[in-house]
C-alpha positions in Angstrom: -53.1 -37.0 -15.0 -52.7 -33.9 -17.1 -51.8 -30.6 -15.4 -53.1 -27.3 -16.7 -50.4 -24.9 -17.7 -49.6 -22.1 -15.2 -51.3 -18.8 -16.0 -49.0 -16.3 -17.7 -49.1 -12.5 -17.8 -51.7 -11.4 -20.4 -53.5 -14.7 -20.4 -57.3 -14.7 -20.1 -58.6 -17.4 -17.7 -62.0 -18.3 -16.3 -61.8 -17.6 -12.6 -64.3 -18.6 -9.9 -64.7 -15.4 -7.8 -66.7 -17.1 -5.0 -66.3 -16.4 -2.2 -66.3 -12.6 -2.7 -65.5 -9.5 -0.7 -67.9 -6.5 -0.6 -70.0 -5.9 -3.7 -68.0 -8.2 -6.0 -70.1 -10.4 -8.3 -70.1 -14.0 -7.1 -69.6 -16.1 -10.2 -67.2 -17.6 -12.7 -66.0 -15.0 -15.2 -63.0 -14.2 -17.4 -60.1 -12.4 -16.0 -56.8 -11.2 -17.4 -53.6 -12.1 -15.6 -51.4 -9.1 -14.6 -48.6 -10.7 -12.5 -45.6 -12.6 -13.6 -44.8 -16.2 -12.5 -41.6 -15.2 -10.8 -43.2 -13.1 -8.1 -43.3 -14.8 -4.7 -43.1 -18.4 -3.6 -46.8 -19.2 -3.7 -48.7 -20.1 -6.9 -50.8 -16.9 -6.8 -51.6 -14.6 -9.7 -53.0 -11.1 -9.7 -56.0 -10.8 -12.0 -58.5 -8.3 -13.2 -62.0 -9.5 -13.9 -63.4 -8.7 -17.4 -66.8 -7.2 -18.1 -68.7 -6.4 -21.3 -67.2 -3.5 -23.2 -69.1 -0.3 -23.3 -67.8 2.6 -25.5 -67.9 5.1 -22.7 -65.3 3.0 -20.8 -62.7 4.3 -23.3 -62.7 7.7 -21.5 -61.5 6.1 -18.2 -57.7 5.8 -18.2 -57.8 2.7 -15.8 -60.2 0.8 -18.1 -58.4 -1.3 -20.7 -60.2 -2.6 -23.8 -59.7 -6.4 -24.4 -61.0 -7.3 -27.8 -62.4 -10.8 -28.4 -59.9 -12.9 -30.4 -59.4 -16.6 -31.1 -56.1 -16.4 -29.1 -57.8 -15.1 -25.8 -61.0 -17.2 -26.2 -63.3 -14.3 -25.5 -66.7 -14.5 -27.3 -67.3 -10.7 -27.1 -65.2 -7.5 -26.6 -64.5 -6.9 -23.0 -62.8 -4.5 -20.6 -60.6 -4.8 -17.6 -61.5 -2.3 -14.8 -58.2 -2.2 -12.8 -59.6 0.5 -10.5 -62.5 -1.7 -9.4 -65.4 0.4 -10.7 -67.8 1.0 -7.7 -65.2 0.4 -5.0 -62.1 2.1 -6.4 -58.6 0.8 -6.3 -57.8 -1.0 -3.0 -61.4 -0.7 -1.7 -63.5 -3.7 -0.9 -64.8 -5.0 -4.3 -61.9 -3.5 -6.2 -61.1 -5.0 -9.5 -57.6 -6.3 -8.9 -57.6 -9.7 -7.2 -55.0 -12.4 -6.3 -56.0 -15.9 -7.2 -54.6 -19.4 -7.1 -52.8 -20.5 -10.2 -55.2 -23.5 -10.3 -58.2 -21.3 -10.8 -58.3 -21.6 -14.6 
């Protein structure tokens, strides 16, 4: 049985965000891994869900453009909203999430 490699910082993985908290979207979507593997004992990673890129996002310092490349596997330019958009950082529905390393 083949095991998937562990997610590394900067990787883009498909993550199942169900169940959700607050106003989060309940579906599988790409997310960028923020945390490093050496943090903590559990196989958890901190990720930020990606959304379709819109040019006006460039004005928000917490919104990071993630261009589509063959290396990251994205089919379209995306953005990482680390502040969580509607909810704001730390609020229910915030963009930063912890997820199991097996979520890819």
